[in-house]
N, C-alpha and C positions, 0 to 999 in steps of 0.2 A: 506543598502538595499532599494533600490529606485523602490517603486512600488506605485499603484496607482489605489485604488480598492473602494474609498469614490463615495458614490451614484451610484455605480453599481447594475445592478438587475441580483444576482446570483441564480443558480437554481442547487441543490447540490444532486444527487443522493446517497442513503445509508448514510445518515447524523447521523446514529447511530453507525455507524462503527468506527474501530480502526480510520482510516485517516479521515471519516467522520467526526467525531465529532470534531476533532482538527479544521480541516476545515473552520467548519462553524463557532465557533468559533472566529478563527483569522479574516474569511472575514467580521465577526460583528464589530469586534474591529478596524479592518480597514476603517469602514465607509460603507461596503455595505449591502444593503438588501436581505435576502435568503430566500428563499423558498426549503425545504427539500421535497425530494420524498423517501419515503424508508417504508416496510411494516414488517420491526422488526422481519425478520425470522430467523438472524443468532445471536440471543442472545442479540441485542440492545433494549433499551427503550426508551419511550417518556424523561424519565428524563436524559438521557444521551445527548439528543439532547438541547442547549444552547435555554432557553425559547423567546430569543430573536428572533427567525427564526419563519416563518410560517411552518407547517407542512402539507403535503398532505400525508395520507396514501394510499400507493398503489404499485401494481407490476410494474416494469421496464420492465418487459415482455409485459406487457398491455398498448400499445399505449394511449389511453385514459387518462392514470394516469398522463400524462405530460399535464399539465394545463398552460397557459400563463396569466401573470395577467394582469386584466383590466385596468392597469394604462400605459401598454405598452410592449415593449417586453425586453427578458433577454439579457444581454450583454456577459454572459459567463453560459456554461454548464458544471458543473464537476460531470463527471461520475464515481461515485465511488461505486455504488450501484450492487456489483457483489462478490459472494465469493472469498477470497485471501489465500484458505488453499489447499495445495497439498493434505491432509488427507481429508478436506470435498471433494474434485473430486474423489479420490478413493473411499468412501462410498456411495457417491452420484453422480455419472458422469454425468449419462443424465440430472439430476435437475439441474447442475451447470453449466454445458454447455448451458443448455438452457437458464438460467439465463444471464449468458456471452457475448453469442452471440447474442440472440435475445433483450436481454437487449440493449447492445450496438448501434444494429439495430435503434430503437425506440430513442434513444438518439441523434444518429446523424441524423436522421430524422428529430427531434424536432430543433437541433443545424440548420438544413439547413432551416428549414420554420420559424425559427426567426432571421436570419441572426447573430448567436451568435459565438462566440468562443468555440469549444468543446475541453474541457481537459479531457482525459481518464488515467487510469493505464495501461501499457502492466506490462512486467515483466523481472527481471533478470534471472530469472528461463529458458528462450529462450537460453541462451547461453551455455547449457547443452553440455558437449563434444566439446566445440567450444574452439580454442586456448585462452588465455589470455595474457594482458588483455584484454575483451570484449569490442570491439569496436563496435559503430551502423551498421558498414558495414560490421561485420562477417558473413562468412558463416555458417547460422544455420544447425544444425546437428538434422533434424526432425526424425528421427528413434530413436536418444537417449532421445528424449522429453516426459515428463511425461502428463499425460491427460491436466493438469493446463496450461502447458507452451503451448501445443498446441492449446488449445483456445486464449490464447493469440496472439499467432502467426497469429490465424484467424482475430481476431480484426486488427491487422495492414494490413492485406489483404483488407479487407473491408475499413479501412481507405483510402489506396493507391489508391480501385476503385472510391473511390468516393473524390478524390482531390479538387473539386470544394467546399468542406465543409471545412470552417478554423478551423484546428484541429490540435493537437500535443498531441502523444503518450508518455507516460513517463515510460522509462523502470527502474522501482524502484527496487532496490537491495535488500537485506534482511533488511527490515524497523523493527524497534522494538520500545516499549517504553511503558509509563503509559498509560492507556485505552485499555487493551487489557483482562481486567480480565474477562468479560463477552465472550470471546471468546473459552475459557475453553480448550480443548486438542488443539484447531486448533490456539492457538496464538503462535507467534513468537518463535523460538528456545531459543534466551536472555532471553524472559520471562517468559518460561515454565522451565528453568533452574534456575532462579534467584526466581519464585515462590517456585519450590521444596526446595531448599536451605535454603531460608529465613524460611522457615517451618520446616527445620532440618531434611528433605527429602533426599534419593540420588535422584539425578537428572537421567533421562533416557536418554543414547544418542545411535544413531543406528551407527553400527561399532565401529572404534576405537577412535572417535572424533578429528582425524587429519584432518577430511574434514574442509574447509574453506569456507568462506563466507564474503562478503562486508555487515559487517552489519550498517545501516543507522539510526539513531537517528530521531525520529518523529518529533522533532522540524527542524531539518534538511530538511526532507521530507516535511513538509508544505512551510517553505520557497522556497525551489525548485518548489514547485507546483506553489505558488503566481508569482514567478519570471519567468517560463519557461512560465505560461499560457499567461502571458501580453506580453512576450519580445520574446520567442523562435521563429526561423524563419523555423527550419527544421522540418519536420515532427515525427522524433522519437527522444528523447534523454534519455540517460542515467542519472539515479540520483543515485549515489554513492560516495563513499570517496575514490578509488582508492586504499584503503589498505585494505586486506582481515585477518580474525584473525579464529584459529581454534576451533572447540567446545571446545576441551580442555583447551584452554586459555580463553575462557568465563568463564568456571568453574572457572579455577584460579583466576581471576578477581573477580569473585562474593565473592569465599571465602575471599579472600584479603579485601574486603570492609566491609564484616561481621565478618571477624576476625573467621572464622570458618575452617575447613577441612575435609568437607564432600566431599567424593569420589563418582563418577558417576557409575552408573551399565549403562555396555555395552551391547546390545540386537544387532542382524543380522540385516543389512541393507536391506530395500524392494527393488524390482526391480526399474529398471531406476531412482534411488538413485540419486540426483544433489549433487556431490563431491565438484565443485570449483566454486566460482563467485569472479571475480574483476573488477570493472569498467573501461573501460577508459573514461578518465573525460576529455578528450581533449575539445569536445563541451560542455559540461556541465560546466568545470570551465570559458567559457565565458561568463558565467550567474551568476554564485552563486559558491561560495567553503564553503563544511560543517563546522561546527565551533565545533562539538562536538566531543569528544574524547570517546573511547571504555568506560573506566573506568568511565567518567562524566556520560555517558548516561546510563551506569549501575546502579549507585549511584542512578540516579533519578527514573530509573524504581524500585529500591528496595526501594524505600522510598514510594513510591506509592502502592507498595505492602502490605509492613506493615501498611500504613496508613486504607487499606480495613481491613485485620489480625485484626485490632485491633477494629474495628467495633464490 
């Protein structure tokens, strides 16, 4: 993978989040200088953030939280400081929408002033109800979207209205992997299922478990962010594997890895439930191809869970 972030000035919002913590570490490993903006309101802590990064404790909804270094301008603004949980949006809709939309506007204005490249996450959730595989030009079925997906669509509209800002939106499908423990019930489906079964508990699944997702392991997500952040010319790009698995298949694979046979407990689906996501990777594959299989990703996730449980 050919990327060059050495000596680049990078500003990362949400650096204690699931994606943010991995992104910060990787940027630093690549030789970048990293400033993190975070208010640590979704379970993350200072200790999660790589100590090589500088931290500004502030709220993305406050434009004054975005501070440029005295040594010069930023090259990249990675804006990941927003809730990524459908459950969180259901529980605190107005707060989550406020953080998502107004935080994005501040990040976009900051990128404009800095003449920096803005990289932000949209979501594969926006494809709910659309034909698959889901391509970037798909017609969005807005009335079938949950509040989380609607907020992401709003970001893409704002991005389009500000085409003079150098930016790329990443429609990340169903991300998962180590580093989600602090998210609690807002963790990804694979993480929640793996945590329950590792603890010897029956995992909870909405519906019959036959719903499918394009699950993307965190290492592939970070590689995609860095590659697309540097090279993508399209305004939005899918980040997915192009292959989808059912929740039941995830449970089966976790049991296979652990040598267990724990059955799931099935409960009714909520309204506007996302049934299917599968990325069309035509554009994405020009830049990157995912490397981690579902089994390998789940194995690494389980190992990280075991390490935390052993403490």
